[in-house]
Backbone as CSV, one residue per row, in Angstrom:
resi,resn,N_x,N_y,N_z,CA_x,CA_y,CA_z,C_x,C_y,C_z
1,MET,-234.215,65.960,70.412,-233.128,66.308,69.518,-233.723,67.019,68.306
2,ASP,-233.048,68.035,67.840,-233.456,68.734,66.629,-232.870,67.980,65.438
3,LEU,-233.715,67.195,64.789,-233.236,66.341,63.695,-232.752,67.143,62.496
4,ASN,-233.240,68.359,62.324,-232.750,69.194,61.230,-231.278,69.547,61.415
5,LYS,-230.832,69.574,62.652,-229.409,69.797,62.936,-228.665,68.467,63.053
6,ALA,-229.353,67.459,63.558,-228.694,66.179,63.811,-228.375,65.412,62.533
7,TYR,-229.299,65.359,61.600,-229.059,64.589,60.381,-227.799,65.037,59.639
8,PRO,-227.603,66.343,59.390,-226.368,66.739,58.699,-225.103,66.364,59.479
9,GLU,-225.165,66.468,60.788,-223.997,66.111,61.600,-223.749,64.612,61.580
10,LEU,-224.812,63.832,61.606,-224.661,62.375,61.527,-224.046,61.969,60.186
11,VAL,-224.483,62.618,59.124,-223.911,62.342,57.800,-222.433,62.724,57.775
12,ARG,-222.102,63.823,58.416,-220.714,64.296,58.426,-219.775,63.303,59.100
13,VAL,-220.196,62.730,60.213,-219.307,61.855,60.988,-219.394,60.384,60.585
14,LEU,-220.439,60.009,59.845,-220.603,58.610,59.458,-219.695,58.276,58.276
15,LYS,-219.007,57.157,58.376,-218.169,56.703,57.271,-219.054,56.377,56.066
16,PRO,-218.509,56.463,54.859,-219.321,56.204,53.661,-220.029,54.844,53.667
17,ASN,-219.396,53.839,54.273,-220.028,52.511,54.334,-220.635,52.244,55.717
18,GLY,-220.823,53.299,56.503,-221.355,53.153,57.859,-222.867,53.067,57.895
19,TYR,-223.356,52.708,59.062,-224.786,52.570,59.304,-225.176,53.368,60.541
20,LEU,-226.337,53.950,60.491,-226.934,54.569,61.667,-228.112,53.687,62.059
21,ILE,-228.048,53.115,63.244,-229.100,52.214,63.718,-229.781,52.878,64.903
22,GLY,-231.096,52.916,64.863,-231.837,53.545,65.944,-233.089,52.788,66.315
23,VAL,-233.465,52.938,67.568,-234.724,52.409,68.085,-235.433,53.596,68.717
24,GLU,-236.612,53.896,68.219,-237.334,55.069,68.696,-238.785,54.726,68.999
25,THR,-239.335,55.455,69.943,-240.767,55.412,70.183,-241.419,56.205,69.058
26,PHE,-242.512,55.699,68.545,-243.189,56.334,67.421,-244.398,57.120,67.934
27,GLY,-244.722,58.232,67.301,-245.687,59.159,67.871,-247.002,59.333,67.155
28,HIS,-247.550,58.283,66.558,-248.814,58.443,65.837,-249.997,57.714,66.475
29,ASN,-249.754,56.787,67.351,-250.826,55.981,67.928,-251.613,56.819,68.947
30,PRO,-252.908,57.016,68.737,-253.668,57.873,69.652,-253.727,57.345,71.087
31,PHE,-253.677,56.035,71.259,-253.743,55.467,72.610,-252.431,55.679,73.370
32,THR,-251.297,55.442,72.690,-250.019,55.668,73.368,-249.773,57.165,73.558
33,ASN,-250.300,57.997,72.654,-250.182,59.438,72.846,-250.997,59.902,74.053
34,LEU,-252.159,59.304,74.259,-252.955,59.610,75.448,-252.177,59.233,76.708
35,LYS,-251.540,58.078,76.683,-250.727,57.641,77.831,-249.594,58.631,78.077
36,ARG,-248.969,59.141,77.021,-247.905,60.137,77.172,-248.437,61.395,77.850
37,LYS,-249.629,61.837,77.438,-250.219,63.037,78.037,-250.536,62.818,79.510
38,ILE,-251.036,61.638,79.835,-251.305,61.314,81.241,-249.995,61.307,82.023
39,ASN,-248.960,60.713,81.438,-247.648,60.696,82.109,-247.113,62.105,82.315
40,LYS,-247.365,62.998,81.375,-246.939,64.395,81.522,-247.696,65.046,82.681
41,MET,-249.013,64.831,82.738,-249.828,65.429,83.797,-249.444,64.905,85.173
42,THR,-249.000,63.661,85.249,-248.627,63.074,86.541,-247.145,63.257,86.863
43,GLY,-246.414,63.945,85.967,-245.005,64.229,86.226,-244.045,63.115,85.862
44,LYS,-244.517,62.081,85.189,-243.647,60.972,84.786,-242.922,61.248,83.484
45,ARG,-243.352,62.294,82.764,-242.748,62.661,81.476,-242.783,64.178,81.379
46,THR,-241.736,64.740,80.808,-241.694,66.191,80.632,-242.478,66.603,79.392
47,GLY,-242.865,67.862,79.347,-243.544,68.392,78.170,-242.676,68.303,76.938
48,TRP,-241.374,68.544,77.120,-240.452,68.472,75.986,-240.442,67.052,75.411
49,ALA,-240.339,66.063,76.273,-240.291,64.667,75.820,-241.608,64.278,75.139
50,THR,-242.713,64.764,75.660,-244.012,64.465,75.068,-244.126,65.048,73.662
51,GLY,-243.531,66.213,73.452,-243.620,66.879,72.163,-242.559,66.493,71.159
52,HIS,-241.593,65.692,71.558,-240.489,65.323,70.669,-240.409,63.812,70.475
53,ILE,-241.479,63.258,69.985,-241.542,61.823,69.698,-241.319,61.647,68.196
54,PHE,-240.541,60.644,67.838,-240.206,60.352,66.444,-241.479,60.066,65.644
55,LYS,-241.556,60.635,64.442,-242.747,60.459,63.610,-242.370,60.108,62.178
56,MET,-243.384,59.813,61.395,-243.192,59.414,60.006,-242.446,60.497,59.222
57,GLN,-242.739,61.764,59.485,-242.046,62.833,58.757,-240.554,62.862,59.075
58,ASP,-240.150,62.356,60.229,-238.723,62.261,60.557,-238.038,61.211,59.691
59,LEU,-238.757,60.139,59.394,-238.226,59.136,58.461,-238.139,59.719,57.053
60,GLU,-239.162,60.462,56.662,-239.143,61.095,55.341,-237.982,62.075,55.221
61,GLU,-237.732,62.822,56.257,-236.628,63.785,56.263,-235.285,63.080,56.110
62,ALA,-235.156,61.906,56.678,-233.904,61.141,56.594,-233.558,60.789,55.150
63,LYS,-234.546,60.692,54.282,-234.293,60.369,52.872,-233.452,61.444,52.190
64,LYS,-233.458,62.648,52.720,-232.630,63.731,52.167,-231.147,63.502,52.467
65,TYR,-230.877,62.713,53.497,-229.510,62.569,53.997,-228.908,61.188,53.793
66,PHE,-229.747,60.183,53.534,-229.263,58.811,53.413,-229.847,58.164,52.161
67,GLU,-229.013,57.368,51.500,-229.441,56.674,50.281,-230.427,55.547,50.579
68,LYS,-230.223,54.869,51.697,-231.034,53.690,51.995,-231.593,53.775,53.408
69,LEU,-232.879,53.516,53.533,-233.546,53.443,54.828,-234.241,52.096,54.945
70,GLU,-233.928,51.369,56.002,-234.632,50.127,56.330,-235.374,50.384,57.630
71,VAL,-236.655,50.068,57.662,-237.466,50.376,58.835,-238.318,49.172,59.195
72,ASP,-238.323,48.837,60.473,-239.205,47.792,60.999,-240.071,48.416,62.083
73,TYR,-241.311,48.002,62.111,-242.295,48.562,63.034,-242.721,47.481,64.029
74,PHE,-242.910,47.887,65.298,-243.220,46.936,66.355,-244.314,47.471,67.280
75,HIS,-244.993,46.558,67.912,-245.966,46.845,68.972,-247.124,47.718,68.503
76,LEU,-247.795,47.255,67.483,-249.010,47.936,67.042,-250.094,47.783,68.109
77,ILE,-250.330,46.548,68.530,-251.285,46.312,69.625,-250.660,45.529,70.777
78,SER,-249.503,44.951,70.555,-248.907,44.103,71.599,-248.509,44.887,72.847
79,TRP,-248.379,46.217,72.729,-248.062,47.026,73.902,-249.141,46.909,74.975
80,ILE,-250.333,46.477,74.560,-251.432,46.290,75.520,-251.049,45.265,76.584
81,SER,-250.190,44.333,76.227,-249.815,43.263,77.157,-248.727,43.684,78.148
82,PHE,-248.077,44.822,77.948,-246.942,45.210,78.801,-247.266,45.216,80.301
83,PRO,-248.415,45.747,80.736,-248.694,45.738,82.183,-248.846,44.339,82.777
84,PHE,-249.037,43.340,81.921,-249.283,41.976,82.399,-248.042,41.082,82.347
85,LEU,-246.914,41.627,81.926,-245.714,40.804,81.748,-245.208,40.189,83.051
86,ARG,-245.505,40.780,84.161,-245.029,40.227,85.443,-245.870,39.049,85.936
87,PHE,-247.008,38.833,85.287,-247.870,37.721,85.659,-247.474,36.470,84.881
88,PRO,-247.817,35.271,85.383,-247.419,34.021,84.712,-247.879,33.932,83.254
89,PHE,-249.007,34.502,82.936,-249.536,34.435,81.567,-249.035,35.583,80.690
90,GLY,-248.262,36.501,81.251,-247.865,37.718,80.557,-247.084,37.493,79.277
91,LYS,-246.100,36.611,79.329,-245.280,36.364,78.129,-246.092,35.692,77.024
92,SER,-247.002,34.823,77.412,-247.869,34.176,76.416,-248.801,35.204,75.778
93,LEU,-249.303,36.116,76.589,-250.164,37.174,76.074,-249.403,38.063,75.090
94,LEU,-248.164,38.401,75.446,-247.330,39.211,74.559,-247.095,38.490,73.229
95,LYS,-246.751,37.211,73.286,-246.518,36.448,72.047,-247.773,36.389,71.185
96,PHE,-248.927,36.242,71.818,-250.191,36.220,71.082,-250.395,37.535,70.334
97,PHE,-250.233,38.655,71.039,-250.425,39.959,70.403,-249.336,40.268,69.375
98,GLU,-248.117,39.783,69.601,-247.058,39.981,68.607,-247.369,39.239,67.308
99,THR,-248.007,38.087,67.420,-248.423,37.345,66.229,-249.466,38.147,65.447
100,ILE,-250.402,38.743,66.155,-251.396,39.597,65.502,-250.711,40.813,64.876
101,ASP,-249.739,41.385,65.596,-248.984,42.523,65.057,-248.324,42.185,63.720
102,LYS,-247.703,41.025,63.645,-247.010,40.629,62.409,-247.970,40.595,61.224
103,ILE,-249.181,40.177,61.477,-250.179,40.129,60.412,-250.632,41.545,60.059
104,LEU,-250.998,42.319,61.050,-251.517,43.663,60.818,-250.478,44.608,60.224
105,LEU,-249.214,44.430,60.612,-248.172,45.337,60.128,-247.765,45.067,58.683
106,ARG,-248.373,44.077,58.072,-248.203,43.880,56.628,-248.996,44.932,55.852
107,ILE,-249.924,45.574,56.531,-250.759,46.615,55.916,-250.035,47.950,56.112
108,PRO,-249.511,48.538,55.037,-248.653,49.722,55.168,-249.239,50.883,55.965
109,PHE,-250.504,51.227,55.787,-251.026,52.401,56.477,-251.122,52.218,57.996
110,LEU,-251.080,50.979,58.480,-251.128,50.731,59.925,-249.766,50.908,60.600
111,ARG,-248.695,50.839,59.835,-247.347,50.861,60.416,-247.075,52.109,61.244
112,LYS,-247.589,53.232,60.804,-247.291,54.471,61.524,-247.900,54.481,62.928
113,TYR,-248.825,53.585,63.212,-249.439,53.517,64.529,-248.696,52.589,65.489
114,SER,-247.554,52.088,65.059,-246.720,51.247,65.928,-246.226,52.053,67.123
115,PHE,-245.905,51.346,68.170,-245.358,51.996,69.355,-243.855,52.222,69.201
116,LYS,-243.161,51.287,68.558,-241.712,51.384,68.368,-241.350,51.203,66.902
117,VAL,-240.252,51.851,66.529,-239.707,51.714,65.184,-238.206,51.494,65.315
118,VAL,-237.690,50.575,64.504,-236.242,50.322,64.429,-235.825,50.671,63.018
119,PHE,-234.789,51.497,62.905,-234.374,51.897,61.575,-232.871,51.734,61.392
120,ILE,-232.493,51.502,60.139,-231.097,51.441,59.736,-230.971,52.379,58.537
121,PHE,-230.183,53.431,58.717,-229.914,54.367,57.638,-228.498,54.097,57.143
122,SER,-228.323,54.059,55.837,-226.987,53.857,55.277,-226.843,54.668,54.003
123,GLY,-225.620,54.732,53.496,-225.328,55.510,52.311,-225.454,56.995,52.554
124,PRO,-224.701,57.534,53.510,-224.828,58.976,53.797,-224.550,59.817,52.553
125,LYS,-225.410,60.778,52.308,-225.254,61.684,51.158,-224.373,62.843,51.605
126,LYS,-223.116,62.829,51.183,-222.154,63.861,51.610,-222.093,64.993,50.629
């Protein structure tokens, strides 16, 4: 999606007291970006999808259109456990890494390396 076109349209249709809630894959982690490139080479992901991953500058751009941005970051390292979720120990492994994530994500500069971001934009600037 072209966010330069989408943000103004979202502001136009959003009620003054409305919220825009989104869950996006984040595009700064070098390991998950490598996985995206491998998926592109193997045909599991298109080039367009690989090149259009939500990034920190997209959050910064949203500040032009919304008064308030709330952002939560997820899966800094816990994504490592995803291939093991089908095994009996998989959920325990995920919980272990999520606990580490909660600690590490208190450090602001690490947040951009999360695999997922959840955001709530409110106060559309009309």
